Biopython code that builds the backbone (N, CA, C, O; Angstrom):
import numpy as np
from Bio.PDB.StructureBuilder import StructureBuilder

atoms = [
    (1, "UNK", "N", (200.036, 170.974, -20.695)),
    (1, "UNK", "CA", (200.309, 172.161, -21.468)),
    (1, "UNK", "C", (201.759, 172.166, -21.935)),
    (1, "UNK", "O", (202.611, 171.477, -21.374)),
    (2, "UNK", "N", (202.017, 172.951, -22.964)),
    (2, "UNK", "CA", (203.349, 173.006, -23.551)),
    (2, "UNK", "C", (203.729, 174.457, -23.803)),
    (2, "UNK", "O", (202.906, 175.236, -24.284)),
    (3, "UNK", "N", (204.968, 174.830, -23.484)),
    (3, "UNK", "CA", (205.474, 176.170, -23.774)),
    (3, "UNK", "C", (206.137, 176.165, -25.146)),
    (3, "UNK", "O", (207.023, 175.351, -25.406)),
    (4, "UNK", "N", (205.716, 177.063, -26.017)),
    (4, "UNK", "CA", (206.310, 177.196, -27.342)),
    (4, "UNK", "C", (206.855, 178.621, -27.452)),
    (4, "UNK", "O", (206.081, 179.561, -27.632)),
    (5, "UNK", "N", (208.177, 178.796, -27.345)),
    (5, "UNK", "CA", (208.756, 180.141, -27.380)),
    (5, "UNK", "C", (208.684, 180.755, -28.775)),
    (5, "UNK", "O", (208.707, 180.048, -29.783)),
    (6, "UNK", "N", (208.598, 182.055, -28.814)),
    (6, "UNK", "CA", (208.551, 182.802, -30.061)),
    (6, "UNK", "C", (209.908, 183.450, -30.336)),
    (6, "UNK", "O", (210.709, 183.644, -29.422)),
    (7, "UNK", "N", (210.152, 183.777, -31.582)),
    (7, "UNK", "CA", (211.325, 184.521, -32.008)),
    (7, "UNK", "C", (212.611, 183.874, -31.491)),
    (7, "UNK", "O", (212.822, 182.680, -31.701)),
    (8, "UNK", "N", (213.471, 184.640, -30.820)),
    (8, "UNK", "CA", (214.766, 184.126, -30.355)),
    (8, "UNK", "C", (214.736, 183.789, -28.871)),
    (8, "UNK", "O", (215.735, 183.963, -28.171)),
    (9, "UNK", "N", (213.603, 183.312, -28.393)),
    (9, "UNK", "CA", (213.484, 182.965, -26.973)),
    (9, "UNK", "C", (213.678, 181.473, -26.758)),
    (9, "UNK", "O", (213.412, 180.655, -27.639)),
    (10, "UNK", "N", (214.153, 181.140, -25.551)),
    (10, "UNK", "CA", (214.476, 179.766, -25.188)),
    (10, "UNK", "C", (213.868, 179.471, -23.822)),
    (10, "UNK", "O", (213.970, 180.287, -22.906)),
    (11, "UNK", "N", (213.235, 178.308, -23.682)),
    (11, "UNK", "CA", (212.679, 177.876, -22.401)),
    (11, "UNK", "C", (213.705, 176.967, -21.730)),
    (11, "UNK", "O", (214.186, 176.004, -22.327)),
    (12, "UNK", "N", (214.035, 177.293, -20.470)),
    (12, "UNK", "CA", (215.035, 176.544, -19.708)),
    (12, "UNK", "C", (214.427, 175.969, -18.438)),
    (12, "UNK", "O", (213.501, 176.537, -17.858)),
    (13, "UNK", "N", (214.970, 174.827, -18.019)),
    (13, "UNK", "CA", (214.667, 174.271, -16.693)),
    (13, "UNK", "C", (215.950, 174.387, -15.896)),
    (13, "UNK", "O", (216.944, 173.726, -16.193)),
    (14, "UNK", "N", (215.917, 175.247, -14.868)),
    (14, "UNK", "CA", (217.120, 175.477, -14.055)),
    (14, "UNK", "C", (217.481, 174.235, -13.254)),
    (14, "UNK", "O", (216.609, 173.490, -12.804)),
    (15, "UNK", "N", (218.781, 174.027, -13.086)),
    (15, "UNK", "CA", (219.247, 172.987, -12.183)),
    (15, "UNK", "C", (219.124, 173.521, -10.765)),
    (15, "UNK", "O", (219.201, 174.730, -10.545)),
    (16, "UNK", "N", (218.937, 172.639, -9.817)),
    (16, "UNK", "CA", (218.789, 173.062, -8.428)),
    (16, "UNK", "C", (220.100, 173.598, -7.875)),
    (16, "UNK", "O", (221.183, 173.164, -8.266)),
    (17, "UNK", "N", (219.979, 174.548, -6.961)),
    (17, "UNK", "CA", (221.152, 175.121, -6.297)),
    (17, "UNK", "C", (221.773, 174.070, -5.385)),
    (17, "UNK", "O", (221.077, 173.219, -4.830)),
    (18, "UNK", "N", (223.079, 174.143, -5.242)),
    (18, "UNK", "CA", (223.789, 173.221, -4.351)),
    (18, "UNK", "C", (223.328, 173.450, -2.915)),
    (18, "UNK", "O", (223.304, 174.584, -2.436)),
    (19, "UNK", "N", (222.964, 172.374, -2.239)),
    (19, "UNK", "CA", (222.506, 172.473, -0.857)),
    (19, "UNK", "C", (223.604, 172.133, 0.141)),
    (19, "UNK", "O", (223.476, 172.403, 1.335)),
    (20, "UNK", "N", (224.693, 171.533, -0.362)),
    (20, "UNK", "CA", (225.831, 171.181, 0.486)),
    (20, "UNK", "C", (227.108, 171.585, -0.222)),
    (20, "UNK", "O", (227.179, 171.608, -1.451)),
    (21, "UNK", "N", (228.119, 171.905, 0.579)),
    (21, "UNK", "CA", (229.440, 172.149, 0.002)),
    (21, "UNK", "C", (230.098, 170.799, -0.255)),
    (21, "UNK", "O", (229.595, 169.769, 0.194)),
    (22, "UNK", "N", (231.214, 170.795, -0.972)),
    (22, "UNK", "CA", (231.921, 169.541, -1.222)),
    (22, "UNK", "C", (232.392, 168.904, 0.072)),
    (22, "UNK", "O", (232.551, 167.686, 0.150)),
    (23, "UNK", "N", (232.615, 169.730, 1.090)),
    (23, "UNK", "CA", (233.044, 169.231, 2.392)),
    (23, "UNK", "C", (231.887, 168.709, 3.245)),
    (23, "UNK", "O", (232.119, 168.181, 4.333)),
    (24, "UNK", "N", (230.649, 168.847, 2.772)),
    (24, "UNK", "CA", (229.496, 168.310, 3.484)),
    (24, "UNK", "C", (228.740, 169.313, 4.329)),
    (24, "UNK", "O", (227.799, 168.930, 5.025)),
    (25, "UNK", "N", (229.114, 170.585, 4.298)),
    (25, "UNK", "CA", (228.424, 171.604, 5.082)),
    (25, "UNK", "C", (227.106, 171.944, 4.385)),
    (25, "UNK", "O", (227.088, 172.232, 3.188)),
    (26, "UNK", "N", (226.013, 171.908, 5.135)),
    (26, "UNK", "CA", (224.697, 172.219, 4.588)),
    (26, "UNK", "C", (224.532, 173.730, 4.519)),
    (26, "UNK", "O", (224.759, 174.432, 5.505)),
    (27, "UNK", "N", (224.133, 174.231, 3.344)),
    (27, "UNK", "CA", (223.959, 175.665, 3.124)),
    (27, "UNK", "C", (222.506, 176.076, 3.346)),
    (27, "UNK", "O", (221.583, 175.361, 2.956)),
    (28, "UNK", "N", (222.314, 177.225, 3.973)),
    (28, "UNK", "CA", (220.959, 177.757, 4.106)),
    (28, "UNK", "C", (220.531, 178.324, 2.767)),
    (28, "UNK", "O", (221.367, 178.520, 1.884)),
    (29, "UNK", "N", (219.259, 178.588, 2.603)),
    (29, "UNK", "CA", (218.748, 179.140, 1.353)),
    (29, "UNK", "C", (219.444, 180.449, 1.000)),
    (29, "UNK", "O", (219.726, 180.695, -0.172)),
    (30, "UNK", "N", (219.724, 181.284, 1.983)),
    (30, "UNK", "CA", (220.372, 182.573, 1.745)),
    (30, "UNK", "C", (221.807, 182.405, 1.242)),
    (30, "UNK", "O", (222.309, 183.262, 0.515)),
    (31, "UNK", "N", (222.468, 181.315, 1.619)),
    (31, "UNK", "CA", (223.856, 181.094, 1.226)),
    (31, "UNK", "C", (223.994, 180.392, -0.122)),
    (31, "UNK", "O", (225.074, 180.387, -0.714)),
    (32, "UNK", "N", (222.912, 179.804, -0.603)),
    (32, "UNK", "CA", (222.967, 179.071, -1.862)),
    (32, "UNK", "C", (223.082, 180.038, -3.034)),
    (32, "UNK", "O", (222.392, 181.057, -3.079)),
    (33, "UNK", "N", (223.948, 179.714, -3.970)),
    (33, "UNK", "CA", (224.113, 180.538, -5.167)),
    (33, "UNK", "C", (222.951, 180.276, -6.119)),
    (33, "UNK", "O", (222.453, 179.156, -6.229)),
    (34, "UNK", "N", (222.530, 181.348, -6.807)),
    (34, "UNK", "CA", (221.499, 181.193, -7.829)),
    (34, "UNK", "C", (222.111, 180.384, -8.967)),
    (34, "UNK", "O", (223.180, 180.739, -9.462)),
    (35, "UNK", "N", (221.458, 179.308, -9.391)),
    (35, "UNK", "CA", (222.046, 178.504, -10.459)),
    (35, "UNK", "C", (222.111, 179.279, -11.769)),
    (35, "UNK", "O", (221.230, 180.086, -12.068)),
    (36, "UNK", "N", (223.156, 179.029, -12.543)),
    (36, "UNK", "CA", (223.294, 179.645, -13.859)),
    (36, "UNK", "C", (223.345, 178.569, -14.937)),
    (36, "UNK", "O", (223.561, 178.863, -16.113)),
    (37, "UNK", "N", (223.143, 177.323, -14.526)),
    (37, "UNK", "CA", (223.123, 176.221, -15.479)),
    (37, "UNK", "C", (221.694, 175.722, -15.610)),
    (37, "UNK", "O", (220.942, 175.681, -14.636)),
    (38, "UNK", "N", (221.332, 175.342, -16.837)),
    (38, "UNK", "CA", (219.978, 174.871, -17.079)),
    (38, "UNK", "C", (219.954, 173.955, -18.290)),
    (38, "UNK", "O", (220.901, 173.903, -19.074)),
    (39, "UNK", "N", (218.849, 173.233, -18.424)),
    (39, "UNK", "CA", (218.614, 172.379, -19.587)),
    (39, "UNK", "C", (217.641, 173.087, -20.519)),
    (39, "UNK", "O", (216.654, 173.670, -20.069)),
    (40, "UNK", "N", (217.919, 173.037, -21.816)),
    (40, "UNK", "CA", (217.033, 173.649, -22.812)),
    (40, "UNK", "C", (215.828, 172.729, -23.014)),
    (40, "UNK", "O", (215.977, 171.554, -23.351)),
    (41, "UNK", "N", (214.632, 173.285, -22.800)),
    (41, "UNK", "CA", (213.385, 172.532, -22.924)),
    (41, "UNK", "C", (212.705, 172.802, -24.265)),
    (41, "UNK", "O", (212.137, 171.889, -24.864)),
    (42, "UNK", "N", (212.759, 174.046, -24.738)),
    (42, "UNK", "CA", (212.143, 174.415, -26.017)),
    (42, "UNK", "C", (212.898, 175.608, -26.599)),
    (42, "UNK", "O", (213.458, 176.423, -25.867)),
    (43, "UNK", "N", (212.901, 175.694, -27.930)),
    (43, "UNK", "CA", (213.630, 176.741, -28.635)),
    (43, "UNK", "C", (212.714, 177.370, -29.677)),
    (43, "UNK", "O", (212.013, 176.669, -30.407)),
    (44, "UNK", "N", (212.728, 178.698, -29.738)),
    (44, "UNK", "CA", (211.966, 179.405, -30.758)),
    (44, "UNK", "C", (212.614, 179.247, -32.126)),
    (44, "UNK", "O", (213.703, 178.681, -32.228)),
    (45, "UNK", "N", (211.964, 179.738, -33.183)),
    (45, "UNK", "CA", (212.489, 179.570, -34.539)),
    (45, "UNK", "C", (213.733, 180.410, -34.836)),
    (45, "UNK", "O", (214.476, 180.085, -35.762)),
    (46, "UNK", "N", (213.975, 181.469, -34.083)),
    (46, "UNK", "CA", (215.121, 182.344, -34.317)),
    (46, "UNK", "C", (214.663, 183.752, -34.637)),
    (46, "UNK", "O", (213.485, 183.984, -34.912)),
    (47, "UNK", "N", (215.598, 184.695, -34.600)),
    (47, "UNK", "CA", (215.242, 186.083, -34.867)),
    (47, "UNK", "C", (215.337, 186.364, -36.369)),
    (47, "UNK", "O", (216.029, 185.664, -37.108)),
    (48, "UNK", "N", (214.635, 187.389, -36.789)),
    (48, "UNK", "CA", (214.635, 187.768, -38.197)),
    (48, "UNK", "C", (215.572, 188.958, -38.394)),
    (48, "UNK", "O", (215.426, 189.988, -37.737)),
    (49, "UNK", "N", (216.528, 188.807, -39.299)),
    (49, "UNK", "CA", (217.455, 189.882, -39.655)),
    (49, "UNK", "C", (217.469, 190.012, -41.169)),
    (49, "UNK", "O", (217.699, 189.036, -41.883)),
    (50, "UNK", "N", (217.222, 191.209, -41.648)),
    (50, "UNK", "CA", (217.215, 191.494, -43.075)),
    (50, "UNK", "C", (216.316, 190.531, -43.847)),
    (50, "UNK", "O", (216.653, 190.090, -44.946)),
    (51, "UNK", "N", (215.173, 190.215, -43.256)),
    (51, "UNK", "CA", (214.196, 189.361, -43.910)),
    (51, "UNK", "C", (214.479, 187.877, -43.850)),
    (51, "UNK", "O", (213.711, 187.091, -44.404)),
    (52, "UNK", "N", (215.558, 187.460, -43.195)),
    (52, "UNK", "CA", (215.898, 186.039, -43.089)),
    (52, "UNK", "C", (215.909, 185.619, -41.624)),
    (52, "UNK", "O", (216.294, 186.389, -40.745)),
    (53, "UNK", "N", (215.482, 184.389, -41.381)),
    (53, "UNK", "CA", (215.494, 183.848, -40.015)),
    (53, "UNK", "C", (216.895, 183.345, -39.704)),
    (53, "UNK", "O", (217.445, 182.515, -40.427)),
    (54, "UNK", "N", (217.466, 183.859, -38.616)),
    (54, "UNK", "CA", (218.782, 183.415, -38.152)),
    (54, "UNK", "C", (218.544, 182.234, -37.211)),
    (54, "UNK", "O", (217.908, 182.404, -36.170)),
    (55, "UNK", "N", (219.041, 181.038, -37.555)),
    (55, "UNK", "CA", (218.777, 179.860, -36.722)),
    (55, "UNK", "C", (219.403, 179.981, -35.332)),
    (55, "UNK", "O", (220.368, 180.717, -35.127)),
    (56, "UNK", "N", (218.834, 179.247, -34.395)),
    (56, "UNK", "CA", (219.304, 179.268, -33.007)),
    (56, "UNK", "C", (220.579, 178.439, -32.866)),
    (56, "UNK", "O", (220.812, 177.496, -33.622)),
    (57, "UNK", "N", (221.403, 178.813, -31.878)),
    (57, "UNK", "CA", (222.669, 178.118, -31.621)),
    (57, "UNK", "C", (222.512, 176.935, -30.678)),
    (57, "UNK", "O", (223.435, 176.131, -30.542)),
    (58, "UNK", "N", (221.359, 176.814, -30.025)),
    (58, "UNK", "CA", (221.136, 175.723, -29.074)),
    (58, "UNK", "C", (219.967, 174.877, -29.541)),
    (58, "UNK", "O", (219.161, 175.301, -30.369)),
    (59, "UNK", "N", (219.891, 173.659, -28.986)),
    (59, "UNK", "CA", (218.782, 172.771, -29.319)),
    (59, "UNK", "C", (218.234, 172.158, -28.032)),
    (59, "UNK", "O", (218.875, 172.216, -26.982)),
    (60, "UNK", "N", (217.064, 171.580, -28.124)),
    (60, "UNK", "CA", (216.433, 170.944, -26.968)),
    (60, "UNK", "C", (217.367, 169.869, -26.420)),
    (60, "UNK", "O", (217.928, 169.074, -27.174)),
    (61, "UNK", "N", (217.523, 169.857, -25.103)),
    (61, "UNK", "CA", (218.378, 168.886, -24.438)),
    (61, "UNK", "C", (219.767, 169.404, -24.098)),
    (61, "UNK", "O", (220.465, 168.802, -23.283)),
    (62, "UNK", "N", (220.182, 170.516, -24.711)),
    (62, "UNK", "CA", (221.498, 171.087, -24.406)),
    (62, "UNK", "C", (221.545, 171.568, -22.958)),
    (62, "UNK", "O", (220.547, 172.040, -22.413)),
    (63, "UNK", "N", (222.719, 171.441, -22.349)),
    (63, "UNK", "CA", (222.981, 172.008, -21.026)),
    (63, "UNK", "C", (223.696, 173.329, -21.279)),
    (63, "UNK", "O", (224.723, 173.357, -21.958)),
    (64, "UNK", "N", (223.165, 174.422, -20.742)),
    (64, "UNK", "CA", (223.718, 175.745, -21.042)),
    (64, "UNK", "C", (224.014, 176.532, -19.772)),
    (64, "UNK", "O", (223.509, 176.223, -18.693)),
    (65, "UNK", "N", (224.840, 177.549, -19.928)),
    (65, "UNK", "CA", (225.098, 178.536, -18.879)),
    (65, "UNK", "C", (224.519, 179.843, -19.385)),
    (65, "UNK", "O", (224.768, 180.242, -20.523)),
    (66, "UNK", "N", (223.744, 180.512, -18.535)),
    (66, "UNK", "CA", (223.087, 181.752, -18.955)),
    (66, "UNK", "C", (223.403, 182.872, -17.979)),
    (66, "UNK", "O", (223.878, 182.624, -16.871)),
    (67, "UNK", "N", (223.139, 184.104, -18.393)),
    (67, "UNK", "CA", (223.426, 185.290, -17.592)),
    (67, "UNK", "C", (222.665, 185.263, -16.269)),
    (67, "UNK", "O", (221.522, 184.811, -16.205)),
    (68, "UNK", "N", (223.312, 185.749, -15.224)),
    (68, "UNK", "CA", (222.651, 185.848, -13.926)),
    (68, "UNK", "C", (221.447, 186.774, -14.018)),
    (68, "UNK", "O", (221.506, 187.827, -14.653)),
    (69, "UNK", "N", (220.383, 186.381, -13.397)),
    (69, "UNK", "CA", (219.163, 187.194, -13.298)),
    (69, "UNK", "C", (218.552, 187.523, -14.655)),
    (69, "UNK", "O", (217.831, 188.513, -14.781)),
    (70, "UNK", "N", (218.829, 186.715, -15.663)),
    (70, "UNK", "CA", (218.234, 186.915, -16.990)),
    (70, "UNK", "C", (216.885, 186.210, -17.047)),
    (70, "UNK", "O", (216.635, 185.263, -16.301)),
    (71, "UNK", "N", (216.032, 186.676, -17.926)),
    (71, "UNK", "CA", (214.804, 185.966, -18.247)),
    (71, "UNK", "C", (213.626, 186.227, -17.335)),
    (71, "UNK", "O", (213.670, 187.045, -16.417)),
    (72, "UNK", "N", (212.571, 185.491, -17.635)),
    (72, "UNK", "CA", (211.307, 185.590, -16.916)),
    (72, "UNK", "C", (210.926, 184.216, -16.403)),
    (72, "UNK", "O", (210.894, 183.252, -17.167)),
    (73, "UNK", "N", (210.633, 184.118, -15.102)),
    (73, "UNK", "CA", (210.230, 182.847, -14.513)),
    (73, "UNK", "C", (208.757, 182.598, -14.813)),
    (73, "UNK", "O", (207.934, 183.512, -14.765)),
    (74, "UNK", "N", (208.441, 181.330, -15.124)),
    (74, "UNK", "CA", (207.078, 180.930, -15.453)),
    (74, "UNK", "C", (206.781, 179.615, -14.737)),
    (74, "UNK", "O", (207.589, 178.688, -14.778)),
    (75, "UNK", "N", (205.619, 179.533, -14.080)),
    (75, "UNK", "CA", (205.167, 178.286, -13.470)),
    (75, "UNK", "C", (204.123, 177.665, -14.379)),
    (75, "UNK", "O", (203.152, 178.318, -14.761)),
    (76, "UNK", "N", (204.328, 176.380, -14.730)),
    (76, "UNK", "CA", (203.404, 175.673, -15.604)),
    (76, "UNK", "C", (203.317, 174.232, -15.142)),
    (76, "UNK", "O", (204.334, 173.550, -15.018)),
    (77, "UNK", "N", (202.108, 173.769, -14.887)),
    (77, "UNK", "CA", (201.894, 172.391, -14.426)),
    (77, "UNK", "C", (202.766, 172.062, -13.220)),
    (77, "UNK", "O", (203.391, 171.002, -13.169)),
    (78, "UNK", "N", (202.808, 172.973, -12.249)),
    (78, "UNK", "CA", (203.546, 172.794, -10.995)),
    (78, "UNK", "C", (205.057, 172.644, -11.204)),
    (78, "UNK", "O", (205.747, 172.083, -10.353)),
    (79, "UNK", "N", (205.562, 173.133, -12.313)),
    (79, "UNK", "CA", (206.994, 173.109, -12.584)),
    (79, "UNK", "C", (207.422, 174.527, -12.947)),
    (79, "UNK", "O", (206.658, 175.271, -13.562)),
    (80, "UNK", "N", (208.648, 174.902, -12.566)),
    (80, "UNK", "CA", (209.130, 176.253, -12.822)),
    (80, "UNK", "C", (210.112, 176.256, -13.995)),
    (80, "UNK", "O", (211.029, 175.437, -14.061)),
    (81, "UNK", "N", (209.901, 177.194, -14.915)),
    (81, "UNK", "CA", (210.764, 177.361, -16.077)),
    (81, "UNK", "C", (211.234, 178.808, -16.120)),
    (81, "UNK", "O", (210.684, 179.670, -15.435)),
    (82, "UNK", "N", (212.256, 179.065, -16.930)),
    (82, "UNK", "CA", (212.709, 180.430, -17.160)),
    (82, "UNK", "C", (212.804, 180.615, -18.679)),
    (82, "UNK", "O", (213.331, 179.756, -19.385)),
    (83, "UNK", "N", (212.290, 181.737, -19.167)),
    (83, "UNK", "CA", (212.340, 182.048, -20.595)),
    (83, "UNK", "C", (213.357, 183.164, -20.788)),
    (83, "UNK", "O", (213.235, 184.241, -20.203)),
    (84, "UNK", "N", (214.369, 182.891, -21.621)),
    (84, "UNK", "CA", (215.444, 183.857, -21.870)),
    (84, "UNK", "C", (215.566, 184.117, -23.368)),
    (84, "UNK", "O", (215.067, 183.344, -24.186)),
    (85, "UNK", "N", (216.226, 185.199, -23.710)),
    (85, "UNK", "CA", (216.561, 185.481, -25.115)),
    (85, "UNK", "C", (217.846, 184.735, -25.466)),
    (85, "UNK", "O", (218.636, 184.398, -24.584)),
    (86, "UNK", "N", (218.045, 184.486, -26.727)),
    (86, "UNK", "CA", (219.250, 183.778, -27.178)),
    (86, "UNK", "C", (220.522, 184.496, -26.729)),
    (86, "UNK", "O", (221.525, 183.847, -26.434)),
    (87, "UNK", "N", (220.490, 185.831, -26.675)),
    (87, "UNK", "CA", (221.668, 186.600, -26.251)),
    (87, "UNK", "C", (222.042, 186.361, -24.789)),
    (87, "UNK", "O", (223.173, 186.641, -24.391)),
    (88, "UNK", "N", (221.105, 185.846, -23.981)),
    (88, "UNK", "CA", (221.383, 185.578, -22.572)),
    (88, "UNK", "C", (222.108, 184.243, -22.364)),
    (88, "UNK", "O", (222.602, 183.973, -21.270)),
    (89, "UNK", "N", (222.173, 183.411, -23.402)),
    (89, "UNK", "CA", (222.895, 182.146, -23.308)),
    (89, "UNK", "C", (224.378, 182.450, -23.545)),
    (89, "UNK", "O", (224.756, 182.989, -24.585)),
    (90, "UNK", "N", (225.201, 182.097, -22.568)),
    (90, "UNK", "CA", (226.625, 182.403, -22.637)),
    (90, "UNK", "C", (227.450, 181.257, -23.216)),
    (90, "UNK", "O", (228.445, 181.495, -23.901)),
    (91, "UNK", "N", (227.039, 180.005, -22.943)),
    (91, "UNK", "CA", (227.820, 178.860, -23.397)),
    (91, "UNK", "C", (226.977, 177.592, -23.346)),
    (91, "UNK", "O", (225.998, 177.504, -22.605)),
    (92, "UNK", "N", (227.378, 176.619, -24.148)),
    (92, "UNK", "CA", (226.805, 175.272, -24.106)),
    (92, "UNK", "C", (227.837, 174.399, -23.393)),
    (92, "UNK", "O", (229.021, 174.430, -23.728)),
    (93, "UNK", "N", (227.390, 173.628, -22.419)),
    (93, "UNK", "CA", (228.280, 172.733, -21.665)),
    (93, "UNK", "C", (228.299, 171.386, -22.369)),
    (93, "UNK", "O", (227.259, 170.753, -22.552)),
    (94, "UNK", "N", (229.493, 170.955, -22.762)),
    (94, "UNK", "CA", (229.625, 169.658, -23.464)),
    (94, "UNK", "C", (230.221, 168.608, -22.572)),
    (94, "UNK", "O", (230.402, 167.467, -22.997)),
]
sb = StructureBuilder()
sb.init_structure("model")
sb.init_model(0)
sb.init_chain("A")
sb.init_seg("    ")
for serial, (resi, resn, name, xyz) in enumerate(atoms, 1):
    if name == "N":
        sb.init_residue(resn, " ", resi, " ")
    sb.init_atom(name, np.array(xyz, "f"), 0.0, 1.0, " ", f" {name:<3s}", serial, name[0])
structure = sb.get_structure()
């Protein structure tokens, strides 16, 4: 199956939370920070303003930072994705 986002929505695959500190200390699930970095998997066509489609600022494959607790989690083919609006994307990591 394939997720095809509508309007100004973006499908992301979150990166895993850090399980160890840089010093080698193993973190419990409760201590792990919720990841805010993800890879763009699919992009909608963009939102419509004044009868024109405004193109998206991100493309498939981009690494992005998004708002904490934004979006909707979706499980598809035993994989977890998050669908966010374009406004929830804060930056592209280059």
